[in-house]
C-alpha positions, 0 to 999 in steps of 0.5 A: 500500500502507498501513502503520502508522508509530508516532508520536513521541508519542500524538496528543491530537487522535486521543485526544479524537476516537476515542470520538466516532468509535467511536460514529459507527462503531457507529451505522453498523455497528449500522444495517447489522446491523439492516438485515440483520435486516429492521429499518429501521436509521434507525428503530432508531438513532433509537429507541435514541439519541433517543426515550428522551430526547425522545419525549413518550411515553417521556421521562417514564419513560426520563429517570429511568431514565438515572440509575438505569442509569448510576449502577452503571456509573459507580461500577464504571468509576471503580474499574476505571479507577484499576486500568487506569491502573496496569496492574492488570487487574481483569476480575472486577468483576461478581463483586465487584458480586454479592458486595457485594450479597449481603453488604449484603443479608445484613447488613440481613436479619439484623436484620429486622424492625428499623427502626433507622436504622443498618441502611442505613449498615451495609449500605453498609459491608457491601456495600463490604467484600463487594466488597473482600474478593472483589477481595483474592483475585486481588490476594493471589494476584498479589502472593504467587504472581504469578498472572494477575489477569485470569484469576483475577478473571474466573473468580471471577465464575462462583464468585460467580454460583454463590454468588448462586444458593445465596443466592437458594434457600438462606440468603437465601430469603424464608421467606414467599415460598411456596418461590420463589427470592429474598430479601425485597424490600428496597425495601419495607422502610424501614430497608433501602430505597435510595429515590429522593431527588428524585421523578421524577429517578431520583436515589438514593444510588447515583447520589450515590455515583457522582458523589462517586466521579467527583469524588474520582477526578479530584482523586486523579489530578490533585492527589494524589501517589498519582494520580501514582504510579498513572499512572506505574506504568501508563506506565513501571513501571521508572521507578515502581520507581526512584521508590519506588513499591511495585508490590505495594502499588499492586496491592492498593490498586487492586484493593481500591478497584475491588472496594469500588466494585463492591460498593457498586454491587451494594448500592445496586442490590439495595436499590433498583432490583432490590429483592432477591437473585435468581438473575438479579440480576446483569445484566452491569454489571460487564462493561459497566463495562469498556466505559464505562471505556475509552470514557471514556478512563479519565478520570473526566469521560469515564467520567461521560459514557460511563456516561450514553451506555451507560445510554442504549443500555440504555434505547433497546435495551429500547425497540427490542426492544419496538417493533421486536422486535429480538432482545436478543442484537443489542442486546448486540452493538450495545453491544459494538461500542462497545468494538470500534471504540474499540480499533480506532480507538484505534490511530490515536492512537499510529500514523499511516497511511502510503502506501507505493509498491509496490517501495519498501523 
């Protein structure tokens, strides 16, 4: 018989190994799922993880897309990780991402057709404020009325989606779009465009901001008193209070930072790769970033690597759908397996498996 025995302290070896093991188990379980769908599992795994980077027919397109898709995932996940480390559970980054995009696009389009170089910086500030303001709703309700930030932030995602649909067919609809839903294409307006900074790399200002966020979060968590307070609040809330940490202030701070970063991700996406506000603008980056945060062990460098890996599954998944006709829900399930196996295997970092003979107490 098997039983779990709590370790005296979390195992560093297992903590480091669980993300790798989770990826391996995801490949195995995903291969079985693809086989049940009548597809060649080895070919499917190769297309998802290998072909986007090394196949000569796809690499020229796929490699730049790696940064395009990793940028928003990393940016959102960094903000979420700061809150998760402090025990602040913001599950509504998708809504903050949407509201940041709407706020930034609204600011820019309000000055259309001006070509002022100040418009794009203003859009960046508006996008951050839009995400921040949306995150303040669950933060204030949590600190004032002790509501559950998980439920409030999650439910606000659906409110944001309704607001997005209203913007696409209402106040942001392109007046020259023949009645079709959607705003003007911001990527075609020089003063509102988030261009590729180095041709053929996929590097735009959102990717630059993601790298800056990784560096800033690393310095904050390892070199600053606030980073120590964040980690202490998550690991030992009572000790944090005795040390003078104000829990309400920390909730507002962590929710605000994560909301602002999610809003920035939305702004950089709507002014670049997506190009416009549309009914289906949001593609789930806010939810996928939760997987990225945990796959990266809530560590900035880990999140950087996990974001690149998750972006690879996005690109490889699209290739697998095209080449093997694998259904999109199967690819989404494959991505979700990463978090499932990570949480399952993570138990071994705090517990060890013991064999117990039958009849022995």
